[in-house]
C-alpha positions, 0 to 999 in steps of 0.5 A: 381903940386899936393900936397899930405900929406904923414905924418902930418909933411910931404908933397909930391910935385908931378911934371909932372916928379918926386917929391920933399918933404917938411918936417915940424919941427914946424915953420922950413921947409926943402925942399928935392929936388926942381923940374925942372926950373920954379917950385919955384912959385908952391913950394911957393904956397905949403908952404904958403898953410900950413900957413907958409912963404917961409922964413920958408924954411931953407934948400933945400937938393938935392939928386942929380943933375938931372934937375927934382930934382935940377934945381928949387933950385936956383929959390927957394933959391932966393925966400926963402933965404934957404941954398942949400945942396948937396954931393960934387960930385954933388955940382960941377954940381949944381954950373955949374963947370963941365958938367953933365955926361950922364946916361948909358941907358939900352935899355928898359929905352930909351923910358921911358927917351924920354917920361919923356923928353917930359913931362919936361918943356923946360930947360933954356940955363942957369938955375938959379944957387944957390948962394952957395951950402953947401957940405954934406957927408956920415955920416953927420947929418943935423939939421931937423927931429930929425937928418937927416943922410946923406947916400951916395948912388952913382950909379944913379949919383956919388954924389947921397944921401939919407936921413935917419930920424931914429927918425921918421922911414923915408927914402928919397932915391932920385932916388936910389930907385923908385916905379913902375908906373905900380903896385907901387912895389919897384924897382931900380931907372933908368937912372943910371951912374953905375948900379953895384954901384946903386945896391950896394947903393940900398942894403945898403939902404935896411939895414936901419930900416924904416917905410916910404920910399919916392922916387924921382919917384913913390908913397912912401911906408907908413908902413913896408917900410924896408920889401919892400926895402929888398924884392926888393933889394935882387932880384938884383945882382951887 
């Protein structure tokens, strides 16, 4: 796992597939997504590498239920005691109450998905589940980053969320938006349940005024992120 400083208080934790983010408010930390199963020890190393304890991670906010973002949450919650938060529609999947719905693949996405599946570690038959999942909904404000606004961004999954930190001009999109691995350009996230809703969510996120945009896949945009989001979102139709 690579650890990359995006801002003085923001680290990106890059896994073979996807990435998580660690936001630092003094001695209190927030983990945004948690990687696949088996990631807890590497996340703990990243945390202690900042001079802090894993117990300083107070919350794990999941942008959606997919295994490369959520399967590490139960393991790391057990290590840290952190609360796990997710939208109600995806919290049911994270808790194991309902099966995971499968994406509706476009033809060009299938080889990309096959390659990503090869890079992910083998998934346990029974991934570690968080002891509980606190549900968060659109318009809620979480107690980190000067107030992190929850933005429901359905389409990639029904309960996908983004987090907007107005005080810092930062946006965490989960997989609602991505950066192309080819040229870093901003694009609609792939492997969606409902492409039309995903486009609508992308266009909603593009209305926010942000300087930094952090994606579930691909390099963040640091500086004038709103312009990049709006330019790309305008090319998609529902």
